NUMIDO-837332 format. One record per residue: residue in three letters; x, y, z of N, C-alpha, C in turn. Coordinates in steps of 0.2 Angstrom, whole numbers, padded with zeros to 4 digits, always signed. Atoms other than C-alpha are relative to their C-alpha. Layout:
N
ALAXYZXYZXYZ
...
//
This chain:
269
UNK-0005-0003+0003-0041-0087+0074-0006+0008+0001
UNK+0004-0008-0001-0047-0067+0080+0001+0004-0006
UNK+0000-0005+0005-0053-0055+0068+0004+0006+0001
UNK-0003-0008+0002-0046-0038+0062-0006+0004-0003
UNK+0004-0005+0003-0054-0023+0059-0001+0000-0008
UNK-0001+0000+0007-0047-0025+0040-0005-0006-0003
UNK+0003+0005+0003-0057-0041+0038-0007+0001+0000
UNK+0007-0002+0002-0072-0034+0030-0003-0005-0006
UNK+0003+0004+0005-0083-0045+0021-0008+0002+0000
UNK+0007-0002+0000-0100-0037+0016-0003+0000-0007
UNK+0002-0001+0006-0101-0034-0003+0002-0004-0005
UNK-0001+0004+0005-0102-0046-0016+0003+0003-0007
UNK-0001-0004+0005-0100-0033-0029+0009+0001+0000
UNK-0007-0001-0001-0082-0029-0022+0004-0005+0000
UNK-0003+0005-0002-0078-0046-0017+0002-0004-0007
UNK+0000+0005+0006-0080-0055-0035+0007+0002-0004
UNK-0006-0001+0005-0066-0045-0045+0008-0001+0004
UNK-0006+0002-0004-0054-0048-0029+0002-0006-0001
UNK-0003+0007+0001-0053-0066-0026-0007-0006-0003
UNK+0006+0004+0002-0071-0072-0031+0001-0003-0006
UNK+0000+0004+0007-0067-0075-0049+0006-0005+0000
UNK-0004+0005+0000-0053-0085-0044-0003-0007+0004
UNK+0004+0005-0003-0063-0095-0031-0004-0005-0003
UNK+0004+0005+0004-0074-0103-0043+0004-0005-0003
UNK-0003+0005+0002-0061-0111-0051+0003-0006+0005
UNK-0003+0004-0005-0054-0119-0035-0006-0004+0002
UNK+0006+0004-0002-0072-0124-0030-0001-0005-0006
UNK+0001+0005+0005-0074-0133-0046+0004-0007+0001
UNK-0005+0005-0002-0059-0143-0042-0001-0005+0005
UNK+0002+0004-0007-0063-0147-0024-0007-0004-0001
UNK+0007+0004+0000-0081-0152-0028+0002-0008-0004
UNK-0001+0006+0004-0074-0165-0041+0005-0004+0005
UNK-0004+0003-0005-0060-0170-0028-0004-0004+0005
UNK+0004+0003-0005-0074-0174-0015-0003-0006-0002
UNK+0003+0006+0002-0082-0187-0026-0006-0001+0003
UNK+0006+0003-0004-0099-0187-0018-0005-0002-0006
UNK+0005+0002+0005-0112-0196-0027-0007+0004-0001
UNK+0006-0005+0001-0128-0188-0034-0006-0001+0005
UNK+0006+0000-0005-0144-0184-0024+0001+0000+0007
UNK-0002+0000-0008-0135-0180-0008-0002+0007+0002
UNK+0002-0006-0003-0139-0166+0004+0006+0004+0002
UNK-0006-0004+0000-0126-0153+0004-0001+0007+0005
UNK+0001-0006-0004-0122-0138+0017+0007+0003-0001
UNK-0005-0004+0003-0111-0124+0011+0001+0005+0006
UNK-0001-0004-0006-0104-0116+0027+0004+0007-0002
UNK-0003-0006+0003-0099-0098+0024-0001+0000-0007
UNK+0001+0001+0006-0106-0098+0008+0002+0006-0005
UNK-0002-0005+0003-0101-0080+0003-0003+0003-0006
UNK+0004-0001+0006-0106-0075-0015-0002-0006-0004
UNK+0003+0006+0003-0110-0093-0019+0004-0005-0005
UNK-0004+0004+0005-0095-0100-0028+0000-0007+0001
UNK-0001+0007-0003-0094-0117-0019-0007-0002-0002
UNK+0007+0004+0001-0114-0119-0019+0000+0001-0008
UNK+0001+0000+0008-0113-0115-0039+0004-0006-0002
UNK-0005+0006+0002-0099-0128-0041-0005-0007+0001
UNK+0005+0005-0002-0110-0140-0031-0006-0001-0005
UNK+0006+0001+0005-0125-0137-0042+0001-0002-0006
UNK-0003+0002+0007-0115-0139-0058+0002-0006+0000
UNK-0005+0006+0001-0105-0154-0055-0002-0004+0004
UNK+0001+0005-0004-0112-0163-0041-0007-0004+0000
UNK+0008+0002+0001-0131-0166-0045-0003-0001+0007
UNK+0003+0000-0007-0137-0163-0027-0007+0000+0000
UNK+0008+0000-0001-0154-0166-0020-0002+0007+0003
UNK+0001-0007-0002-0151-0149-0012+0005+0003+0003
UNK-0005-0004-0003-0139-0136-0006-0003+0005+0005
UNK+0001-0006-0005-0140-0125+0010+0005+0004+0000
UNK-0006-0005+0000-0128-0110+0009-0002+0003+0007
UNK+0001-0003-0006-0126-0102+0027+0006+0005+0001
UNK-0006-0005+0000-0116-0085+0029-0003+0005+0005
UNK+0003-0004-0005-0117-0072+0043+0000+0007-0002
UNK+0000-0007+0004-0116-0057+0031-0007+0000-0003
UNK+0007-0002+0004-0133-0050+0026+0001+0002-0007
UNK-0001-0004+0006-0125-0041+0012+0002-0007-0006
UNK-0001+0005+0004-0118-0058+0005-0006-0004-0002
UNK+0007+0005+0002-0135-0068+0007-0003+0003-0005
UNK+0005-0004+0005-0144-0054-0002+0003-0001-0007
UNK-0004+0002+0008-0131-0056-0017-0001-0007-0002
UNK-0001+0007+0002-0130-0074-0017-0008-0002-0002
UNK+0007+0002+0003-0150-0075-0018-0002+0003-0006
UNK+0002-0002+0007-0151-0064-0032+0005-0003-0007
UNK-0005+0003+0006-0136-0072-0042-0002-0006-0001
UNK+0001+0007+0002-0141-0091-0040-0008-0001+0002
UNK+0007+0000+0000-0160-0094-0043-0001-0008-0001
UNK+0001+0008+0001-0158-0114-0044-0004-0001+0007
UNK+0006+0001-0006-0174-0121-0034+0004-0005+0005
UNK-0004+0005-0006-0161-0134-0026+0004+0003+0005
UNK-0003-0006-0006-0153-0119-0017-0003+0003+0004
UNK+0003-0004-0004-0157-0111-0002+0005+0004+0004
UNK-0006-0004-0004-0147-0097+0008-0003+0002+0006
UNK+0002-0002-0006-0149-0093+0026+0005+0005+0004
UNK-0004-0002-0004-0141-0081+0038+0002-0004+0007
UNK-0001+0004-0006-0131-0090+0052+0008-0001+0001
UNK-0007+0001-0002-0115-0094+0060+0004-0007+0000
UNK-0004+0006+0000-0101-0108+0057-0001-0003+0007
UNK-0002+0003-0007-0101-0110+0076-0008-0002+0004
UNK+0008+0002-0002-0121-0113+0077-0004-0001-0007
UNK+0003+0001+0007-0126-0121+0060-0007-0001+0001
UNK+0007+0000+0001-0145-0119+0056-0002-0007-0003
UNK+0001+0007+0004-0146-0139+0053-0001-0005+0005
UNK+0001+0006-0004-0152-0155+0061+0007-0004+0001
UNK-0006+0004+0000-0139-0167+0068-0001-0006-0006
UNK-0001+0004+0006-0133-0179+0054-0005+0001-0005
UNK+0004-0001+0004-0144-0171+0043+0002+0002-0008
UNK-0004-0002+0006-0132-0168+0028+0005-0005-0002
UNK-0005+0005+0002-0122-0180+0017+0008+0003-0001
UNK-0006-0004+0001-0109-0166+0013+0001+0007+0003
UNK+0000-0005-0004-0104-0153+0024+0007+0004-0002
UNK-0006-0004+0002-0091-0140+0016+0001+0008+0001
UNK-0001-0007-0001-0083-0123+0017+0005+0002-0004
UNK-0005-0001+0005-0073-0114+0005+0003+0008+0002
UNK-0004-0006+0000-0060-0100+0009-0003+0004+0007
UNK+0003-0004-0005-0069-0096+0027+0004-0003+0006
UNK-0001+0002-0006-0061-0107+0041+0005+0003+0004
UNK-0007-0003-0004-0045-0097+0045-0003+0008+0003
UNK+0003-0006-0003-0058-0081+0048-0006-0002+0007
UNK+0004+0002-0005-0069-0091+0061+0004+0001+0006
UNK-0004-0001-0006-0065-0086+0079+0002-0005+0003
UNK-0002+0005-0004-0066-0103+0086+0000-0007-0006
UNK+0000+0004+0005-0061-0115+0071-0001-0008+0003
UNK+0000+0007-0002-0060-0132+0081-0009+0000+0002
UNK+0008+0001-0001-0079-0128+0087-0004+0000-0007
UNK+0002+0000+0007-0083-0124+0068-0001-0007-0003
UNK+0001+0006+0002-0078-0140+0062-0003-0007+0004
UNK+0006+0005-0003-0087-0150+0076-0007+0002-0001
UNK+0008-0003+0004-0102-0140+0070-0001-0004-0007
UNK+0001+0003+0006-0099-0147+0053-0001-0007+0000
UNK+0002+0007-0001-0097-0165+0060-0006-0001+0003
UNK+0006+0001-0004-0112-0163+0070-0005-0001-0005
UNK+0004+0000+0005-0122-0160+0055+0001-0005-0005
UNK-0002+0005+0005-0115-0173+0044-0003-0006+0002
UNK+0003+0007-0002-0124-0190+0042+0006-0005+0001
UNK-0005+0005-0001-0115-0206+0047+0004-0001-0008
UNK-0003+0000+0008-0102-0208+0032+0001+0004-0004
UNK+0000-0005+0004-0104-0192+0026+0006+0004-0001
UNK-0006-0004+0001-0090-0180+0020+0000+0008+0003
UNK-0001-0007-0002-0084-0165+0028+0007+0004-0004
UNK-0006-0004+0003-0072-0153+0018+0001+0007+0000
UNK-0002-0008+0001-0064-0136+0016+0006+0000-0004
UNK-0007+0000+0003-0051-0128+0007+0001+0009+0002
UNK-0003-0006-0003-0041-0111+0012+0005+0001-0006
UNK-0005-0003+0004-0029-0100+0002+0007-0002+0003
UNK-0007+0002-0001-0010-0105+0003+0003+0008+0002
UNK-0002-0007-0001-0007-0087+0011+0008+0000+0000
UNK-0008-0003-0001+0011-0089+0015+0004-0003-0006
UNK-0004+0004+0005+0016-0099-0001-0002+0004-0007
UNK+0001-0001+0007+0008-0100-0018-0007+0003-0003
UNK+0006-0004+0002-0007-0088-0017+0003+0006-0001
UNK-0005-0004+0003+0004-0077-0027-0002+0008-0001
UNK+0004-0006+0000-0008-0062-0029+0002+0003+0007
UNK+0000-0003-0006-0008-0058-0011+0008+0000+0002
UNK-0008+0000-0002+0011-0063-0008+0004+0005-0004
UNK-0005-0007+0002+0017-0049-0019-0003+0005+0003
UNK+0002-0005-0003+0005-0038-0011+0003+0002+0007
UNK-0003-0001-0007+0011-0042+0007+0008+0001-0001
UNK-0006-0002+0000+0028-0043+0002+0003+0006-0001
UNK-0001-0007+0001+0029-0026-0004-0003+0005+0005
UNK+0003-0004-0005+0019-0019+0009+0004+0000+0007
UNK-0004+0001-0005+0030-0026+0023+0007+0004-0001
UNK-0006-0004+0000+0045-0019+0015+0000+0007+0000
UNK+0001-0007-0001+0038-0002+0015-0002+0002+0008
UNK+0002-0001-0007+0030-0004+0032+0001-0005+0004
UNK+0000+0005-0004+0037-0016+0044-0005-0002+0004
UNK+0006+0001-0003+0022-0014+0054-0005-0005-0003
UNK+0005+0003+0004+0011-0022+0041+0002-0008+0001
UNK+0000+0006-0001+0019-0039+0045-0005-0004+0004
UNK+0005+0003-0005+0007-0044+0059-0007+0000-0004
UNK+0007+0001+0005-0008-0041+0045+0001-0005-0005
UNK+0001+0004+0005-0001-0052+0033-0002-0006+0000
UNK+0004+0006+0000-0012-0066+0030+0004-0007+0001
UNK-0006+0005+0000+0004-0078+0028+0002-0001+0007
UNK-0002+0000-0006+0008-0074+0045-0006-0001+0005
UNK+0006+0002-0003-0008-0073+0053-0004-0007+0000
UNK+0004+0006+0001-0017-0088+0047+0004-0007+0000
UNK-0004+0006+0000-0005-0102+0053-0004-0007-0003
UNK+0005+0006+0002-0020-0114+0050+0001-0003-0008
UNK+0001+0001+0009-0018-0113+0030+0006-0002-0002
UNK-0006+0004+0002-0005-0126+0030-0002-0007+0001
UNK+0003+0006+0000-0007-0145+0026+0000-0004+0007
UNK+0001+0004-0006-0002-0152+0043-0006+0003+0005
UNK+0006-0002-0005-0013-0139+0054-0006-0002-0003
UNK+0006+0001+0001-0027-0143+0043-0002-0008+0001
UNK+0000+0007-0001-0024-0162+0044-0002-0001+0008
UNK+0002+0001-0007-0024-0161+0063-0007+0003+0003
UNK+0006-0002-0002-0038-0150+0065-0006-0005-0003
UNK+0006+0004+0002-0050-0162+0055+0002-0008+0004
UNK-0001+0006-0004-0042-0178+0064-0002+0002+0007
UNK+0002-0001-0007-0044-0169+0081-0007+0000+0001
UNK+0007+0000-0001-0063-0167+0077-0002-0008+0001
UNK+0003+0007+0000-0065-0186+0075-0001-0003-0007
UNK+0000+0004+0006-0065-0188+0057+0005-0004-0003
UNK-0003+0005+0002-0058-0202+0048+0002+0001-0008
UNK-0003+0001+0007-0049-0205+0031+0002+0008-0003
UNK-0001-0007+0000-0042-0186+0032+0005-0001-0005
UNK-0006-0001+0006-0033-0181+0016+0001+0008-0001
UNK-0001-0009+0001-0026-0163+0012+0004-0001-0008
UNK-0002-0001+0008-0023-0159-0008+0001+0007-0001
UNK+0000-0007+0004-0016-0144-0016-0003+0001-0006
UNK+0003-0002+0007-0027-0136-0029+0003+0007-0002
UNK-0003-0007+0004-0018-0123-0041-0004+0002-0006
UNK+0004-0003+0006-0028-0112-0053+0005+0006-0003
UNK-0003-0005+0003-0020-0100-0065-0004+0006+0002
UNK+0004-0005-0001-0024-0083-0062+0004+0006-0004
UNK-0003-0004+0005-0020-0071-0076-0004+0008-0002
UNK+0004-0006+0000-0023-0053-0076+0002+0004-0006
UNK-0001-0004+0007-0024-0042-0092+0004+0005+0000
UNK-0005-0005-0001-0014-0029-0085+0002+0003+0007
UNK-0001-0003-0007-0008-0020-0069-0006+0002+0002
UNK+0006-0002-0004-0024-0011-0066-0005-0006+0001
UNK+0004+0006-0001-0033-0028-0067+0003-0003+0006
UNK-0002+0003-0006-0022-0034-0053-0002+0005+0006
UNK+0000-0006-0006-0022-0017-0042-0006+0002+0002
UNK+0007-0003-0001-0040-0011-0044-0004-0004+0006
UNK+0004+0004-0005-0048-0025-0034+0003+0001+0008
UNK-0003-0002-0006-0036-0020-0019-0003+0007+0003
UNK+0003-0007-0003-0045-0004-0018-0008-0001+0001
UNK+0006+0000-0002-0062-0012-0015-0002+0000+0008
UNK+0000+0000-0007-0059-0014+0004-0003-0006+0003
UNK+0003+0006-0001-0065-0032+0004+0005-0005+0002
UNK-0005+0005-0002-0053-0043+0015+0006+0004+0004
UNK-0005-0003-0003-0037-0040+0024+0005+0004-0004
UNK-0004-0004+0003-0026-0034+0011-0004+0007-0004
UNK+0003-0007+0001-0038-0022+0003-0002+0005+0005
UNK+0000-0004-0006-0042-0016+0020+0006+0004+0002
UNK-0005-0002-0001-0025-0013+0023+0002+0006-0006
UNK-0002-0005+0007-0022-0003+0005-0004+0006+0002
UNK+0004-0006-0001-0037+0008+0009+0000+0004+0007
UNK-0002-0005-0006-0031+0013+0026+0005+0004+0000
UNK-0005-0004+0001-0017+0020+0018-0001+0007-0001
UNK+0000-0007+0003-0014+0039+0015+0001-0002-0007
UNK+0001+0000+0006-0015+0042-0004+0008-0002-0003
UNK-0008+0000+0001+0005+0045-0005+0002-0007+0001
UNK-0002+0007-0002+0008+0028+0004-0003-0006-0004
UNK+0004+0005+0005-0005+0018-0007+0004+0000-0006
UNK-0004-0001+0006+0004+0025-0022+0007-0004-0001
UNK-0007+0003+0000+0021+0020-0016-0001-0008+0000
UNK+0001+0007+0000+0014+0003-0012-0001-0003-0008
UNK+0001+0002+0007+0007+0002-0029+0006-0001-0005
UNK-0007-0001+0004+0023+0006-0038+0006-0006+0002
UNK-0005+0006-0002+0034-0007-0027-0004-0007-0003
UNK+0003+0006+0002+0021-0020-0032+0001+0000-0007
UNK+0000+0001+0007+0021-0016-0050+0008-0002-0002
UNK-0007+0001+0001+0041-0016-0050+0001-0008+0001
UNK-0003+0007-0002+0041-0034-0043-0005-0005-0005
UNK+0004+0005+0003+0027-0043-0053+0003-0002-0007
UNK-0004+0002+0006+0032-0053-0068-0006+0002-0007
UNK+0005-0003+0005+0023-0042-0082+0003-0002-0007
UNK-0002+0001+0008+0024-0049-0100+0000+0007-0004
UNK+0000-0006+0005+0027-0038-0115-0006+0003-0002
UNK+0006-0002+0002+0009-0038-0119-0004+0003+0005
UNK+0002-0003-0005+0006-0031-0102-0004-0006+0006
UNK+0004+0005-0006-0002-0047-0094+0004-0003+0005
UNK-0003+0003-0006+0002-0055-0078-0002-0007+0002
UNK+0001+0006+0000+0003-0073-0076+0002-0003+0008
UNK-0001+0003-0007+0001-0080-0057-0004-0006+0001
UNK+0003+0007-0003-0004-0095-0048-0004+0001+0007
UNK+0004+0000-0006-0017-0096-0034+0000-0008+0003
UNK+0000+0006-0003-0015-0111-0023-0004+0000+0007
UNK+0004+0001-0006-0027-0117-0010+0002-0008+0002
UNK+0000+0005-0003-0026-0131+0002-0006-0003+0002
UNK+0007+0003-0001-0041-0143+0002+0001-0006+0005
UNK+0000+0006-0005-0044-0155+0016-0007-0003+0000
UNK+0007+0004-0001-0058-0169+0019+0001-0005+0004
UNK+0001+0006-0004-0063-0182+0030-0007-0003+0001
UNK+0007+0004+0001-0077-0194+0033-0002-0001+0008
UNK+0002+0001-0007-0088-0194+0048-0001-0009+0001
UNK+0001+0006+0000-0088-0212+0055-0007-0003+0000
UNK+0007+0003+0000-0103-0224+0052-0002-0001+0007
UNK+0003+0003-0008-0103-0229+0071-0003+0006+0003
UNK+0005-0005-0003-0117-0218+0079+0001-0001+0007
//
């Protein structure tokens, strides 16, 4: 999947209010779904601000976790945020992981695969570093369906600006559906491949709580919002406001769905 100028990922402080606060909830469900036993070696590909690494540390009793990310800003942020001695973080690419062959019992990635330029190569790398019998797993947002905070944004954006259609993550990221994920993992040679929906509630205290993270510039939708002139951005805000299910107390109850996939490296070497 080719990148786009609006795909900016550099500031943990801007990312966390946008989707970081919801990705930890998905990470917890994902780690429990993987059912990896204690004292195993984990690798977190595209660790970002550390939500998945943190979930592994809290829930999986790992021997150690290595987080890898190409963003120096994110690596700096996560090193400050997570001080657990079992975790370490390195700059690196999903296409050339800084780990030895067959060295990790669980190789995972959260909300990253659709942004990698060569996703098949990335999954092949994940399998390369997985130990025989090890787990390879990932999750991505259901952009075209029930990742509702983004769907309300893009539906409004496209209604006002048809040229935004090609920027819509639901259009761009065809991988983020059950069958493409299943085929991707099977195509890499993984066995026992399963796909699971993970739904978490995303409750905003008011419209400002929903809208302000889109002004942080981190990711395709915020990048698009900040590319607009003030008048057009205000029009987009008003249209989204009119469409959202805002309760009498001002709160907005939405759902964020992620598609999770896992497979196992065969024990045959």
